[in-house]
C-alpha positions in Angstrom: 8.2 7.3 6.6 4.6 8.2 6.3 3.0 7.0 3.0 0.0 9.2 3.8 2.2 12.3 4.0 4.0 11.4 0.7 0.7 11.0 -1.2 -0.8 14.2 0.2 2.4 16.2 -0.5 2.8 14.5 -3.9 -0.7 15.5 -5.0 -0.5 19.0 -3.6 2.8 19.7 -5.3 0.9 19.4 -8.6 -1.7 22.0 -7.5 -3.7 23.1 -4.5 -6.5 20.7 -3.7 -9.3 20.2 -1.1 -9.5 16.9 0.8 -12.2 15.3 -1.3 -10.2 16.1 -4.5 -7.2 14.3 -2.9 -9.3 11.3 -2.1 -10.7 11.3 -5.7 -7.1 11.5 -7.1 -6.1 8.5 -4.9 -9.0 6.5 -6.4 -8.6 7.8 -10.0 -4.9 7.0 -10.1 -5.5 3.5 -8.5 -3.3 4.5 -5.6 -5.6 2.6 -3.3 -3.8 -0.6 -4.5 -0.6 0.5 -2.8 -1.4 3.2 -0.3 -4.4 1.9 1.6 -5.3 5.2 3.2 -8.7 5.7 4.8 -10.6 8.9 4.5 -10.2 9.7 8.2 -6.4 9.1 7.9 -6.3 11.4 4.9 -7.9 14.2 6.8 -5.8 13.6 9.9 -2.7 13.8 7.6 -3.9 17.1 6.2 -4.4 18.5 9.7 -1.0 17.2 10.9 0.9 18.6 7.9 -0.9 21.9 8.2 0.1 22.1 11.9 3.7 21.5 10.9 3.5 24.3 8.4 4.0 22.0 5.5 0.6 23.1 4.1 -1.3 26.3 4.0 -5.1 26.2 4.1 -7.7 28.6 3.0 -11.5 28.4 2.8 -13.0 28.5 -0.7 -16.5 29.7 -0.9 -18.7 28.1 -3.5 -22.1 28.7 -5.0 -22.4 25.1 -6.4 -20.8 23.4 -3.5 -20.4 24.0 0.3 -17.4 26.0 1.5 -14.3 23.8 1.5 -10.8 24.0 2.8 -8.2 24.1 0.0 -4.6 23.1 0.8 -1.4 24.3 -0.8 2.1 23.0 -0.2 4.7 25.3 1.4 8.4 25.4 0.8 8.8 23.3 4.0 6.3 20.8 2.6 8.3 20.6 -0.6 11.5 19.9 1.3 9.8 17.3 3.5 8.4 15.7 0.3 11.8 15.5 -1.2 13.2 13.8 1.9 10.3 11.4 1.9 10.9 10.5 -1.7 14.6 9.9 -1.1 13.7 7.7 1.9 11.0 5.8 0.0 13.4 5.1 -2.9 16.5 4.1 -0.9 15.4 2.6 2.4 15.1 -1.2 2.6 12.6 -1.9 5.3 11.5 -5.4 6.1 8.3 -6.2 4.1 5.6 -8.7 4.7 6.7 -9.5 8.3 3.4 -11.3 8.9 4.1 -14.0 6.3 7.8 -14.2 7.2 7.0 -14.4 10.9 4.3 -16.9 10.2 6.4 -19.2 8.1 9.2 -19.0 10.8 6.8 -20.6 13.3 4.7 -22.7 11.0 6.4 -25.9 12.1 4.2 -25.6 15.2 1.0 -26.2 13.3 -0.5 -29.3 11.7 0.9 -29.7 8.2 -2.5 -29.7 6.5 -3.6 -26.5 8.2 -0.3 -24.9 7.1 -0.8 -26.1 3.5 -4.4 -24.9 3.5 -3.2 -21.5 4.8 -0.5 -21.2 2.2 -3.0 -22.2 -0.6 -5.4 -19.5 0.7 -2.6 -16.9 0.5 -1.7 -18.1 -3.0 -5.3 -17.7 -4.1 -5.5 -14.2 -2.7 -2.2 -13.3 -4.5 -3.7 -14.6 -7.8 -6.8 -12.4 -7.2 -4.4 -9.5 -6.5 -2.7 -10.1 -9.8 -6.1 -9.6 -11.5 -6.6 -6.3 -9.7 -3.1 -5.2 -10.6 -3.9 -5.9 -14.2 -7.0 -3.7 -13.9 -5.0 -0.9 -12.3 -2.4 -1.2 -15.1 -5.2 -0.9 -17.7 -6.5 2.2 -15.9 -3.0 3.8 -15.8 -2.5 3.1 -19.5 -5.9 4.7 -20.3 -5.1 7.8 -18.3 -2.7 10.0 -20.4 -2.2 12.5 -17.6 -0.9 9.8 -15.3 2.7 10.7 -14.3 5.3 8.8 -16.4 7.2 7.4 -13.4 3.9 6.4 -11.7 3.2 4.2 -14.7 5.8 1.8 -13.4 4.0 1.0 -10.1 1.7 -1.8 -11.4 4.7 -3.6 -13.0 6.5 -3.4 -9.7 3.6 -4.9 -7.8 3.1 -7.6 -10.5 6.7 -8.7 -10.1 6.4 -8.7 -6.4 3.3 -10.7 -6.3 4.6 -13.2 -8.9 7.7 -13.6 -6.8 5.6 -14.4 -3.8 3.6 -17.0 -5.7 6.8 -18.6 -7.0 8.2 -18.7 -3.4 4.9 -20.1 -2.0 4.9 -22.9 -4.6 8.5 -23.8 -3.7 7.7 -23.8 0.1 4.7 -26.0 -0.4 6.8 -28.6 -2.3 9.4 -28.6 0.4 6.8 -28.9 3.2 5.1 -31.9 1.4 8.6 -33.6 1.2 9.2 -33.4 5.0 8.7 -37.0 6.3 8.6 -36.4 10.1 6.3 -33.3 10.4 6.0 -32.4 14.1 2.2 -32.8 14.2 2.0 -32.7 18.0 3.8 -29.4 18.4 0.6 -27.3 17.9 -1.6 -27.2 20.9 -4.7 -24.9 20.7 -5.1 -22.6 23.7 -7.8 -23.5 26.2 -9.6 -20.5 27.6 
């Protein structure tokens, strides 16, 4: 599933928009916290969806702004958006493979380096909680924010809090291990 496609189609189903307006909506609605789409990826997504006839584009001339391309969603785009929504809401994809894969092989590194790395992750998660709270306040202060989208910050808060709780548990367990395999990690020599 393409998150970029879902965001583009989701914003265009509301009304026709130009690329910069889509980018502004992503920022205004604090979507950057969960979508992480760059400007080039956004414009590539618009071009891809247009080439698949999910969008129609027309040039809008302006006196107060340069000419710009305005995109509208087509019936095919609406159908695709619906299938992306169903997939997004029902599919259970593995998440956070990096941390899961990392912890799976962490016994190969010195315990203190592992503990330092986990503490760094925990600190970043705590910082992320603060940003989620900011996004939640932005959402609450924006009356036109879609009612279902108001649930996103709470989802992320719970997800981050769960990770912090899990990390705290893992750190306690690692500290209890008596015979840590300190010699297993051998740095590469180039």
